[in-house]
N, C-alpha and C positions, 0 to 999 in steps of 0.2 A: 334177530337181536344178537348183537355181539357183546362179549364180555371181556374184561381184563382182569388180571390176576395179580395180587401182590403177596409174595412169600416172606414169611418170617422165620428167622433161624432160631432153633430151640435151644442153642447154647449161649447166644449173646444177643445184643439189640439189632443186628443186621436185619434189614429188609429190602426186598427188591423195589425197583420202581413198578409202575403199573405197566404190565407186559401182557402178551397173549399166554395162554397156559403153558405151552411147550417151552418158550424162551424163559418165562419165569422159573419154571422147574429146573432148567438147565443152569440158570444163574445161581440158584441156591445150591445145586450140586457142586458148581465151581467154587462158590464160597466155602463150602465144607471141605473141599479138597485142599483149598489154600489155607484156610484159617484153623480148621479143626481135622487135621489128617487123622485117619484111623477111627473116626467117630462116625457112626451111621447117621446119615442125614435125617433129621427130625425137625419138627416145627409146625407151623400153621400157616394158613393162607386165608385171604379174604377175596372177594368177588365183587367187582364194580360192574354193574350192567349198564351198558350205554345203548343208545338207539331207542329208547323208550319214548313214546309220544306223551308230551306233558302239556294238558290243557289248562292247567291252572284253575281258577275259579270258574271260568267259562266252560271248561270241560265238565265240571260237575253239573252246572246249569244245563248244558246239552244232554247229559245223562238223565236228568230228572224231567226235562221238557224237550223231548226230541223235536228238531225242526224238520219240516218237510224238505 
């Protein structure tokens, strides 16, 4: 299962696009160097998991009544 990360600046409303973890962290650090020089990078991030199998309603039915 792969994941994408979006980082949020703790000083302003900037947020990165959905990226892999390393690139997202680097973009946030670059933002701080450019827009908030001398301030220690702070903020938050969110994780979007992708690659999950989604069965919808049929997925729940298959879990309740396994087919041979």
